[in-house]
GUMAR-976550 format. One record per residue: residue in one letter; x, y, z of N, C-alpha, C in turn. Coordinates in nm, 2 decimals. Example, Ala and Ser with C-alpha at 12.3 -4.5 7.8 and 13.67 -1.06 7.14 Angstrom:
BEGIN
('a' (1.32 -0.57 0.78) (1.23 -0.45 0.78) (1.32 -0.33 0.78));
('s' (1.28 -0.22 0.71) (1.37 -0.11 0.71) (1.29 0.00 0.79));
//
This chain:
BEGIN
('m' (1.56 -2.32 -0.72) (1.61 -2.39 -0.60) (1.76 -2.41 -0.61));
('l' (1.81 -2.45 -0.72) (1.96 -2.47 -0.74) (2.03 -2.34 -0.72));
('i' (1.98 -2.23 -0.78) (2.03 -2.10 -0.77) (2.03 -2.05 -0.63));
('a' (1.92 -2.07 -0.56) (1.90 -2.03 -0.43) (2.00 -2.09 -0.33));
('k' (2.02 -2.22 -0.35) (2.12 -2.30 -0.27) (2.26 -2.24 -0.28));
('k' (2.29 -2.22 -0.41) (2.43 -2.16 -0.43) (2.44 -2.02 -0.38));
('l' (2.35 -1.94 -0.40) (2.35 -1.80 -0.35) (2.36 -1.80 -0.20));
('k' (2.28 -1.88 -0.13) (2.28 -1.88 0.01) (2.41 -1.91 0.07));
('q' (2.49 -2.00 0.00) (2.62 -2.03 0.05) (2.72 -1.92 0.02));
('e' (2.71 -1.86 -0.10) (2.81 -1.76 -0.15) (2.79 -1.62 -0.12));
('n' (2.66 -1.57 -0.13) (2.63 -1.43 -0.11) (2.49 -1.41 -0.06));
('i' (2.48 -1.39 0.07) (2.35 -1.39 0.14) (2.26 -1.27 0.09));
('i' (2.32 -1.16 0.05) (2.25 -1.05 0.00) (2.18 -1.09 -0.13));
('e' (2.26 -1.14 -0.22) (2.21 -1.19 -0.35) (2.10 -1.29 -0.33));
('y' (2.12 -1.38 -0.23) (2.02 -1.48 -0.20) (1.89 -1.42 -0.16));
('l' (1.89 -1.32 -0.07) (1.76 -1.25 -0.03) (1.70 -1.18 -0.15));
('l' (1.78 -1.11 -0.23) (1.72 -1.04 -0.35) (1.66 -1.15 -0.44));
('y' (1.72 -1.26 -0.46) (1.67 -1.36 -0.54) (1.54 -1.42 -0.49));
('m' (1.54 -1.44 -0.36) (1.42 -1.49 -0.29) (1.30 -1.39 -0.30));
('w' (1.33 -1.27 -0.29) (1.23 -1.16 -0.31) (1.17 -1.17 -0.45));
('q' (1.26 -1.19 -0.54) (1.22 -1.20 -0.68) (1.13 -1.33 -0.70));
('v' (1.17 -1.44 -0.64) (1.09 -1.56 -0.65) (0.95 -1.54 -0.59));
('e' (0.94 -1.47 -0.48) (0.81 -1.44 -0.42) (0.73 -1.36 -0.51));
('d' (0.79 -1.26 -0.58) (0.71 -1.18 -0.68) (0.67 -1.26 -0.80));
('i' (0.76 -1.35 -0.84) (0.72 -1.44 -0.95) (0.60 -1.53 -0.92));
('i' (0.60 -1.58 -0.80) (0.49 -1.66 -0.75) (0.36 -1.58 -0.75));
('r' (0.37 -1.46 -0.70) (0.25 -1.37 -0.70) (0.21 -1.33 -0.84));
('a' (0.30 -1.30 -0.93) (0.27 -1.27 -1.07) (0.20 -1.38 -1.14));
('n' (0.23 -1.50 -1.10) (0.17 -1.62 -1.16) (0.05 -1.67 -1.08));
('d' (-0.01 -1.59 -0.99) (-0.12 -1.62 -0.91) (-0.11 -1.75 -0.84));
('f' (0.00 -1.78 -0.79) (0.03 -1.90 -0.70) (-0.01 -2.03 -0.78));
('d' (0.00 -2.03 -0.91) (-0.04 -2.14 -0.99) (0.09 -2.21 -1.04));
('i' (0.12 -2.33 -0.99) (0.24 -2.40 -1.02) (0.24 -2.44 -1.17));
('d' (0.13 -2.46 -1.23) (0.13 -2.49 -1.37) (0.18 -2.38 -1.46));
('r' (0.14 -2.26 -1.42) (0.19 -2.14 -1.49) (0.33 -2.11 -1.46));
('i' (0.38 -2.13 -1.34) (0.52 -2.12 -1.30) (0.60 -2.22 -1.38));
('n' (0.55 -2.34 -1.39) (0.62 -2.44 -1.47) (0.63 -2.40 -1.61));
('a' (0.53 -2.35 -1.67) (0.53 -2.31 -1.81) (0.62 -2.19 -1.84));
('t' (0.62 -2.09 -1.75) (0.69 -1.97 -1.78) (0.83 -1.97 -1.72));
('i' (0.86 -2.05 -1.62) (0.99 -2.04 -1.55) (1.06 -2.18 -1.55));
('i' (1.00 -2.27 -1.48) (1.07 -2.40 -1.46) (1.11 -2.47 -1.58));
('s' (1.02 -2.48 -1.68) (1.05 -2.56 -1.80) (1.16 -2.50 -1.88));
('k' (1.18 -2.37 -1.86) (1.29 -2.30 -1.94) (1.43 -2.34 -1.89));
('f' (1.44 -2.40 -1.77) (1.57 -2.44 -1.72) (1.63 -2.55 -1.80));
('g' (1.54 -2.64 -1.86) (1.59 -2.75 -1.94) (1.67 -2.85 -1.85));
('q' (1.62 -2.87 -1.73) (1.69 -2.97 -1.64) (1.64 -3.11 -1.67));
('p' (1.72 -3.21 -1.63) (1.67 -3.35 -1.63) (1.55 -3.36 -1.54));
('q' (1.47 -3.46 -1.57) (1.34 -3.48 -1.50) (1.35 -3.47 -1.35));
('k' (1.45 -3.54 -1.30) (1.46 -3.54 -1.15) (1.48 -3.40 -1.09));
('e' (1.57 -3.32 -1.15) (1.59 -3.19 -1.11) (1.46 -3.10 -1.13));
('h' (1.40 -3.12 -1.25) (1.28 -3.05 -1.28) (1.17 -3.07 -1.17));
('d' (1.16 -3.20 -1.13) (1.06 -3.23 -1.02) (1.10 -3.17 -0.89));
('e' (1.23 -3.17 -0.86) (1.27 -3.10 -0.74) (1.25 -2.95 -0.74));
('i' (1.27 -2.89 -0.85) (1.24 -2.74 -0.86) (1.09 -2.72 -0.85));
('c' (1.01 -2.80 -0.91) (0.86 -2.79 -0.90) (0.82 -2.80 -0.75));
('e' (0.88 -2.90 -0.68) (0.85 -2.92 -0.54) (0.89 -2.80 -0.46));
('w' (1.00 -2.75 -0.49) (1.05 -2.63 -0.42) (0.95 -2.51 -0.43));
('y' (0.91 -2.49 -0.56) (0.82 -2.38 -0.58) (0.68 -2.41 -0.51));
('n' (0.64 -2.53 -0.52) (0.52 -2.57 -0.45) (0.52 -2.55 -0.30));
('n' (0.64 -2.58 -0.24) (0.66 -2.56 -0.10) (0.65 -2.41 -0.07));
('l' (0.72 -2.33 -0.15) (0.71 -2.18 -0.13) (0.57 -2.13 -0.14));
('i' (0.50 -2.18 -0.24) (0.36 -2.14 -0.26) (0.28 -2.17 -0.14));
('d' (0.30 -2.29 -0.08) (0.22 -2.33 0.04) (0.26 -2.24 0.16));
('m' (0.39 -2.21 0.17) (0.44 -2.13 0.28) (0.38 -1.98 0.27));
('m' (0.38 -1.93 0.15) (0.33 -1.79 0.13) (0.18 -1.79 0.16));
('r' (0.11 -1.89 0.12) (-0.04 -1.90 0.15) (-0.06 -1.91 0.31));
('r' (0.02 -2.00 0.37) (0.00 -2.01 0.52) (0.04 -1.89 0.59));
('e' (0.14 -1.82 0.54) (0.19 -1.70 0.61) (0.11 -1.57 0.57));
('d' (0.01 -1.59 0.48) (-0.07 -1.49 0.43) (0.00 -1.37 0.37));
('i' (0.10 -1.40 0.28) (0.17 -1.29 0.22) (0.14 -1.30 0.07));
('k' (0.02 -1.31 0.03) (-0.02 -1.33 -0.11) (-0.01 -1.20 -0.18));
('v' (-0.02 -1.08 -0.12) (-0.01 -0.95 -0.19) (0.12 -0.89 -0.17));
('k' (0.17 -0.89 -0.05) (0.30 -0.83 -0.02) (0.36 -0.89 0.11));
('g' (0.49 -0.86 0.13) (0.56 -0.92 0.24) (0.65 -1.03 0.20));
('h' (0.73 -1.08 0.30) (0.83 -1.18 0.27) (0.81 -1.30 0.36));
('l' (0.85 -1.41 0.31) (0.84 -1.53 0.39) (0.92 -1.52 0.52));
('i' (0.87 -1.59 0.63) (0.94 -1.58 0.76) (1.08 -1.63 0.75));
('i' (1.11 -1.73 0.66) (1.25 -1.77 0.65) (1.34 -1.66 0.59));
('n' (1.28 -1.58 0.50) (1.36 -1.47 0.45) (1.37 -1.36 0.55));
('q' (1.26 -1.33 0.62) (1.26 -1.23 0.72) (1.36 -1.27 0.83));
('n' (1.37 -1.39 0.87) (1.47 -1.43 0.97) (1.61 -1.41 0.93));
('t' (1.64 -1.44 0.80) (1.77 -1.41 0.74) (1.80 -1.26 0.75));
('l' (1.70 -1.18 0.71) (1.72 -1.04 0.72) (1.74 -0.99 0.86));
('n' (1.67 -1.05 0.96) (1.69 -1.02 1.10) (1.84 -1.05 1.14));
('d' (1.89 -1.17 1.10) (2.02 -1.21 1.13) (2.12 -1.11 1.07));
('l' (2.10 -1.06 0.95) (2.19 -0.96 0.89) (2.18 -0.83 0.96));
('t' (2.06 -0.79 1.00) (2.05 -0.67 1.08) (2.12 -0.68 1.21));
('d' (2.11 -0.79 1.28) (2.18 -0.81 1.41) (2.33 -0.81 1.39));
('l' (2.38 -0.87 1.28) (2.52 -0.87 1.25) (2.57 -0.73 1.22));
('h' (2.49 -0.66 1.14) (2.52 -0.52 1.11) (2.54 -0.43 1.23));
('n' (2.44 -0.45 1.33) (2.45 -0.37 1.45) (2.57 -0.41 1.53));
('q' (2.61 -0.54 1.54) (2.73 -0.58 1.61) (2.85 -0.53 1.54));
('l' (2.86 -0.53 1.41) (2.97 -0.47 1.34) (2.99 -0.32 1.37));
('l' (2.88 -0.25 1.38) (2.89 -0.11 1.41) (2.95 -0.08 1.55));
('k' (2.93 -0.17 1.64) (2.97 -0.15 1.77) (3.11 -0.21 1.80));
('s' (3.17 -0.27 1.70) (3.30 -0.34 1.71) (3.41 -0.24 1.68));
('s' (3.51 -0.23 1.77) (3.62 -0.14 1.74) (3.71 -0.20 1.63));
('g' (3.70 -0.32 1.60) (3.79 -0.39 1.50) (3.73 -0.39 1.36));
('e' (3.62 -0.32 1.34) (3.56 -0.32 1.21) (3.56 -0.18 1.14));
('n' (3.67 -0.12 1.14) (3.68 0.02 1.08) (3.64 0.03 0.94));
('d' (3.67 -0.07 0.85) (3.63 -0.07 0.71) (3.48 -0.07 0.70));
('y' (3.42 -0.16 0.78) (3.27 -0.17 0.77) (3.21 -0.04 0.82));
('i' (3.26 0.01 0.93) (3.20 0.13 0.99) (3.22 0.25 0.90));
('n' (3.34 0.26 0.84) (3.36 0.37 0.74) (3.27 0.36 0.62));
('t' (3.25 0.24 0.57) (3.16 0.22 0.46) (3.02 0.25 0.50));
('y' (2.98 0.22 0.62) (2.84 0.25 0.66) (2.82 0.40 0.67));
('y' (2.92 0.47 0.72) (2.90 0.62 0.73) (2.89 0.68 0.60));
('k' (2.96 0.63 0.50) (2.95 0.68 0.36) (2.81 0.65 0.30));
('t' (2.75 0.54 0.35) (2.62 0.50 0.30) (2.51 0.56 0.37));
('l' (2.53 0.60 0.49) (2.42 0.65 0.58) (2.34 0.76 0.52));
('p' (2.40 0.86 0.45) (2.31 0.97 0.39) (2.21 0.91 0.29));
('f' (2.25 0.81 0.22) (2.16 0.75 0.12) (2.05 0.68 0.20));
('i' (2.08 0.61 0.30) (1.98 0.54 0.38) (1.88 0.63 0.44));
('v' (1.93 0.74 0.50) (1.84 0.85 0.56) (1.75 0.90 0.45));
('e' (1.80 0.93 0.33) (1.72 0.98 0.22) (1.61 0.89 0.18));
('l' (1.65 0.76 0.17) (1.55 0.66 0.13) (1.44 0.64 0.24));
('r' (1.48 0.65 0.36) (1.39 0.63 0.47) (1.29 0.75 0.47));
('a' (1.34 0.87 0.44) (1.26 0.99 0.44) (1.15 0.98 0.33));
('k' (1.18 0.91 0.22) (1.09 0.89 0.11) (1.00 0.77 0.13));
('s' (1.02 0.69 0.23) (0.93 0.58 0.25) (0.79 0.62 0.29));
('d' (0.71 0.52 0.29) (0.57 0.55 0.32) (0.54 0.55 0.47));
('g' (0.64 0.57 0.55) (0.62 0.57 0.70) (0.64 0.44 0.76));
('h' (0.65 0.33 0.68) (0.67 0.20 0.73) (0.81 0.18 0.79));
('e' (0.83 0.16 0.91) (0.96 0.15 0.98) (1.02 0.01 0.94));
('v' (1.14 0.02 0.88) (1.22 -0.10 0.86) (1.36 -0.08 0.90));
('s' (1.44 -0.18 0.91) (1.58 -0.17 0.95) (1.66 -0.10 0.83));
('e' (1.77 -0.06 0.87) (1.86 0.00 0.77) (1.90 -0.10 0.66));
('i' (1.92 -0.22 0.70) (1.95 -0.33 0.61) (1.84 -0.36 0.51));
('e' (1.71 -0.36 0.56) (1.60 -0.38 0.47) (1.58 -0.26 0.38));
('t' (1.61 -0.14 0.43) (1.61 -0.02 0.34) (1.71 -0.04 0.23));
('c' (1.83 -0.08 0.26) (1.93 -0.10 0.16) (1.89 -0.21 0.06));
('l' (1.84 -0.32 0.11) (1.79 -0.43 0.02) (1.68 -0.39 -0.07));
('s' (1.59 -0.31 -0.01) (1.47 -0.26 -0.09) (1.52 -0.17 -0.20));
('a' (1.62 -0.09 -0.17) (1.68 0.00 -0.28) (1.74 -0.08 -0.39));
('l' (1.82 -0.18 -0.35) (1.89 -0.27 -0.45) (1.78 -0.34 -0.53));
('y' (1.68 -0.39 -0.47) (1.57 -0.47 -0.54) (1.50 -0.37 -0.64));
('g' (1.47 -0.25 -0.59) (1.40 -0.16 -0.68) (1.49 -0.12 -0.80));
('y' (1.62 -0.11 -0.78) (1.71 -0.08 -0.88) (1.71 -0.20 -0.98));
('l' (1.72 -0.32 -0.93) (1.71 -0.44 -1.02) (1.59 -0.44 -1.11));
('l' (1.47 -0.41 -1.04) (1.35 -0.41 -1.12) (1.35 -0.30 -1.23));
('m' (1.41 -0.18 -1.19) (1.41 -0.07 -1.29) (1.50 -0.12 -1.41));
('r' (1.61 -0.18 -1.38) (1.70 -0.23 -1.49) (1.63 -0.34 -1.58));
('m' (1.55 -0.43 -1.51) (1.48 -0.53 -1.59) (1.38 -0.47 -1.68));
('q' (1.32 -0.36 -1.63) (1.21 -0.29 -1.71) (1.27 -0.19 -1.80));
('k' (1.41 -0.18 -1.81) (1.48 -0.09 -1.90) (1.44 0.05 -1.88));
('k' (1.42 0.09 -1.75) (1.39 0.23 -1.72) (1.52 0.31 -1.70));
('e' (1.51 0.44 -1.73) (1.62 0.52 -1.72) (1.65 0.54 -1.57));
('i' (1.78 0.54 -1.54) (1.83 0.55 -1.40) (1.92 0.67 -1.39));
('s' (1.89 0.76 -1.30) (1.97 0.88 -1.29) (2.10 0.86 -1.23));
('g' (2.19 0.95 -1.26) (2.33 0.94 -1.20) (2.33 0.94 -1.05));
('e' (2.24 1.01 -0.99) (2.23 1.02 -0.84) (2.19 0.88 -0.79));
('t' (2.09 0.82 -0.86) (2.05 0.69 -0.82) (2.16 0.58 -0.83));
('q' (2.23 0.59 -0.94) (2.34 0.50 -0.97) (2.45 0.51 -0.86));
('a' (2.48 0.64 -0.82) (2.58 0.66 -0.72) (2.53 0.61 -0.58));
('a' (2.40 0.63 -0.55) (2.35 0.57 -0.43) (2.35 0.42 -0.42));
('i' (2.31 0.36 -0.53) (2.31 0.21 -0.54) (2.45 0.16 -0.53));
('s' (2.55 0.23 -0.59) (2.69 0.18 -0.59) (2.74 0.18 -0.44));
('q' (2.70 0.29 -0.37) (2.75 0.29 -0.23) (2.67 0.19 -0.14));
('i' (2.55 0.18 -0.16) (2.47 0.08 -0.09) (2.52 -0.06 -0.12));
('g' (2.55 -0.08 -0.25) (2.61 -0.21 -0.29) (2.74 -0.24 -0.22));
('s' (2.82 -0.14 -0.20) (2.95 -0.16 -0.13) (2.92 -0.21 0.01));
('l' (2.83 -0.14 0.08) (2.80 -0.18 0.22) (2.74 -0.32 0.22));
('m' (2.65 -0.36 0.13) (2.59 -0.49 0.13) (2.69 -0.60 0.10));
('r' (2.79 -0.57 0.01) (2.89 -0.67 -0.02) (2.98 -0.69 0.10));
('l' (3.01 -0.59 0.17) (3.09 -0.61 0.30) (3.01 -0.69 0.40));
('l' (2.88 -0.65 0.41) (2.80 -0.73 0.51) (2.79 -0.87 0.47));
('s' (2.78 -0.90 0.34) (2.77 -1.04 0.30) (2.90 -1.11 0.33));
('q' (3.01 -1.05 0.31) (3.14 -1.11 0.34) (3.15 -1.14 0.49));
('k' (3.11 -1.04 0.57) (3.11 -1.05 0.72) (3.02 -1.17 0.76));
('y' (2.91 -1.18 0.70) (2.81 -1.29 0.73) (2.88 -1.42 0.71));
('n' (2.95 -1.44 0.59) (3.01 -1.56 0.56) (3.13 -1.59 0.66));
('e' (3.20 -1.49 0.70) (3.31 -1.50 0.80) (3.25 -1.54 0.93));
('d' (3.14 -1.48 0.97) (3.07 -1.52 1.10) (3.02 -1.66 1.09));
('r' (2.96 -1.70 0.98) (2.91 -1.83 0.97) (3.02 -1.94 0.98));
('e' (3.14 -1.90 0.92) (3.25 -1.99 0.92) (3.33 -1.98 1.05));
('g' (3.29 -1.90 1.15) (3.36 -1.88 1.27) (3.49 -1.80 1.26));
('r' (3.50 -1.72 1.16) (3.62 -1.65 1.14) (3.61 -1.50 1.18));
('l' (3.50 -1.47 1.24) (3.47 -1.33 1.28) (3.47 -1.32 1.43));
('d' (3.59 -1.30 1.49) (3.60 -1.31 1.63) (3.62 -1.17 1.70));
('n' (3.61 -1.06 1.63) (3.64 -0.93 1.69) (3.51 -0.85 1.72));
('l' (3.40 -0.92 1.72) (3.27 -0.85 1.74) (3.25 -0.80 1.88));
('n' (3.31 -0.86 1.98) (3.29 -0.82 2.11) (3.39 -0.72 2.17));
('e' (3.48 -0.67 2.08) (3.58 -0.58 2.12) (3.53 -0.44 2.13));
//
C-alpha cells in the first residue's frame, strides 16, 4: 500500500507493474489474507497501525478481485482504467506536433511492439499494454533468474525508454504542464 501510493505519484508505469505483481501475489496465495500476512505483510516490519492498514489494503484488493471475477487472470478495473488513461495519452502524444521526442522514441520502439504482438495469442491489446506486458514478463524472468538474450534485453531497453517518457508525460499532464497536445 505504501509502495503503491508512492509509485502512483512518481512513476505510473512502475505503479501498474507493481499492482500487476500484487494481483499475482494475491492469486499465488489463493486470496487468503492470512497467507499474505505471513509471507508478505509481516516481512515489512511496520508498526501495528501501518500493518493493519496494509492488511486492510490487501483485503480490499482481494474483495475487488473476487467481485470483478479476475481470480485466474486479468487486472482490476482501477488498474485497467489507468492503463486506458495511459493509452489515451499515448495516442494524443502521437498526434501532437510538439512531441517530437516522444514520437521518435515511439517509432524506435514500434518494431518491438509489432514483433511482440505477432507472438501474442491473438488477444488484441493496446500498444501500451503490450509494452507493459513485455516489461512485466522481463521482471518475472529476472526474478526467476532465467537467462535473457541480448535481443530481449535490447527490446526491453527500448520499450523501457518509451514507457519512461510516457510516465513523465503522464505526470506533466496530471500537473497541468502538458499543454501542447492539441497542436
